[in-house]
C-alpha positions in Angstrom: -11.3 25.4 13.4 -14.1 25.9 10.2 -12.5 23.4 6.7 -12.0 26.5 5.5 -9.6 27.9 7.7 -7.4 24.7 8.5 -3.9 25.4 6.7 -3.3 23.6 3.0 -0.6 21.6 2.5 2.1 22.6 0.0 1.6 21.5 -3.4 5.3 20.5 -5.3 6.5 20.4 -8.9 8.8 18.3 -10.4 11.1 20.9 -10.2 10.7 21.8 -6.9 11.0 17.6 -6.1 14.2 17.5 -7.9 16.2 19.6 -5.5 14.9 17.8 -2.1 18.2 16.4 -0.3 18.9 12.9 -1.5 19.2 11.6 2.0 15.3 12.7 2.6 12.9 9.5 1.5 9.8 10.9 1.1 6.8 10.1 -1.7 4.8 12.5 -3.5 0.8 12.4 -3.9 -1.6 14.8 -5.8 1.8 17.2 -4.9 1.6 16.5 -1.5 5.1 14.8 -0.1 4.7 12.5 2.3 8.4 11.3 4.5 8.7 7.6 4.7 10.3 5.6 7.2 13.5 3.5 7.0 13.1 -0.3 6.2 13.4 -2.7 8.7 15.6 -5.8 8.4 13.0 -8.2 7.6 11.8 -5.7 5.4 15.1 -5.4 4.0 15.6 -8.7 3.7 12.3 -9.9 2.0 12.8 -7.4 -0.7 16.3 -8.8 -1.9 14.6 -12.2 -2.0 11.9 -11.6 -4.2 14.0 -8.9 -6.3 16.7 -11.8 -6.6 14.1 -14.5 -8.0 12.3 -11.7 -9.8 15.7 -11.1 -11.6 17.3 -14.5 -12.2 13.4 -15.6 -13.7 13.8 -12.7 -16.2 17.6 -13.3 -17.0 17.0 -17.3 -17.3 14.2 -16.5 -19.8 16.3 -13.8 -21.4 13.1 -11.3 -21.0 13.2 -7.9 -21.7 11.4 -6.5 -18.8 14.0 -4.7 -15.8 13.7 -5.7 -11.8 14.4 -2.2 -10.0 14.3 -1.9 -6.3 13.6 1.0 -4.0 14.7 4.0 -3.8 13.9 4.6 -7.4 11.4 6.9 -8.9 7.5 6.1 -10.4 6.4 9.0 -11.4 2.9 8.0 -12.3 1.3 11.7 -13.4 3.0 15.4 -13.6 -0.5 17.3 -12.6 -0.6 16.8 -9.8 2.6 15.3 -9.3 2.7 12.0 -7.9 5.9 10.3 -7.6 6.2 6.8 -5.7 9.2 4.3 -4.8 7.9 1.1 -4.7 9.9 -1.9 -2.9 10.4 -3.7 -6.0 9.0 -3.1 -9.2 9.1 -4.8 -12.8 9.3 -2.4 -16.0 9.0 -4.0 -19.4 8.5 -0.9 -21.6 12.1 0.6 -21.8 10.3 3.7 -23.4 9.8 4.7 -19.7 12.6 4.6 -18.3 14.7 7.9 -18.9 17.8 7.4 -16.7 16.1 8.7 -13.5 13.2 7.4 -13.0 10.4 5.2 -14.7 7.7 7.8 -16.1 4.7 5.8 -15.8 3.2 2.6 -14.6 5.3 -0.4 -13.8 4.0 -3.5 -15.0 4.2 -5.3 -11.6 4.8 -3.7 -8.1 5.8 -5.3 -4.7 4.8 -3.2 -1.6 6.6 -4.8 1.6 3.9 -3.5 4.4 6.0 -1.1 6.6 4.5 -1.1 10.3 4.3 2.4 10.5 2.0 3.2 8.0 0.0 -0.3 7.0 -2.9 2.0 5.3 -0.2 3.3 2.9 0.1 0.0 1.0 -3.2 -1.6 1.6 -5.4 2.2 0.7 -3.5 4.8 -0.8 -1.3 2.9 -2.9 -3.5 0.4 -4.1 -5.5 2.9 -5.6 -2.9 5.1 -7.2 -1.4 2.3 -9.1 -5.0 0.6 -10.3 -5.8 3.8 -11.7 -2.3 4.6 -13.2 -2.4 1.1 -15.0 -0.4 -0.9 -12.9 -0.9 -4.6 -14.3 -0.1 -6.1 -10.9 0.0 -5.2 -7.3 1.3 -7.4 -4.7 1.0 -6.3 -0.5 3.6 -8.6 1.5 2.7 -8.3 5.0 5.5 -9.9 7.3 3.1 -9.1 10.1 0.4 -11.3 9.1 2.3 -13.2 7.2 0.0 -12.7 4.2 0.3 -11.8 0.1 -2.3 -10.3 -1.5 -2.2 -10.0 -5.2 -4.1 -7.6 -7.1 -3.6 -8.5 -10.9 -5.5 -5.6 -12.2 -5.3 -6.8 -15.7 -7.0 -10.1 -15.4 -9.7 -8.8 -12.9 -8.3 -10.7 -10.2 -8.7 -8.2 -6.4 -7.8 -8.9 -3.0 -6.5 -12.5 -3.5 -5.1 -13.3 0.2 -2.4 -16.1 -0.1 -0.3 -17.1 3.5 3.6 -17.0 3.9 3.5 -21.0 3.2 1.8 -20.5 -0.3 3.2 -21.0 -3.5 2.1 -17.8 -5.6 2.3 -17.2 -9.2 3.1 -13.9 -10.8 -0.1 -13.6 -13.1 1.6 -10.9 -15.8 4.4 -14.2 -16.7 3.3 -17.4 -17.7 6.0 -19.7 -15.5 7.0 -17.8 -12.6 5.9 -18.8 -9.3 7.5 -18.0 -5.9 7.5 -20.0 -3.0 7.0 -18.2 0.0 7.8 -21.0 2.5 11.3 -21.0 0.9 11.8 -16.9 1.5 10.6 -17.2 5.2 12.8 -19.9 5.9 15.4 -17.4 6.0 13.5 -15.0 8.0 12.7 -17.2 10.9 9.1 -16.3 11.1 
């Protein structure tokens, strides 16, 4: 079939997105809806541990940033509509929060790779997060036992670490995450 005759995906608006069933897990890229799969046990354990470490750091420092975990919407753009649900995010500009979602780029995002669609985190989200103004983006891959750090603000891209590393969160001066401690819990 020639490209002009192929069916085009339906483009949705924010109003249409907001009336989707609440139990439907989706993200929207350039107005096109993409279904998300449910996270695995390892995924959830990693998410909880990382969220707790970051939350406790911010709380102990009496910081103003907030940590959120999925499902929590981040609207990266209105036209075309792009809404994501990062696994973990740190938002330091409270003006971006409207009670429903974050409007604009979080400062720090961690995505835990889904085995069903790894290209989403490695390629698509990397592109959108960088262009939206996310300061730092980590890709945590439990199957490969790697963490890829992209510190866009410092122009440090695609830095690979193994799960036995202690990794600096670059948006902070003194936050280091020891992945050995976390992976010990997972037996991986």
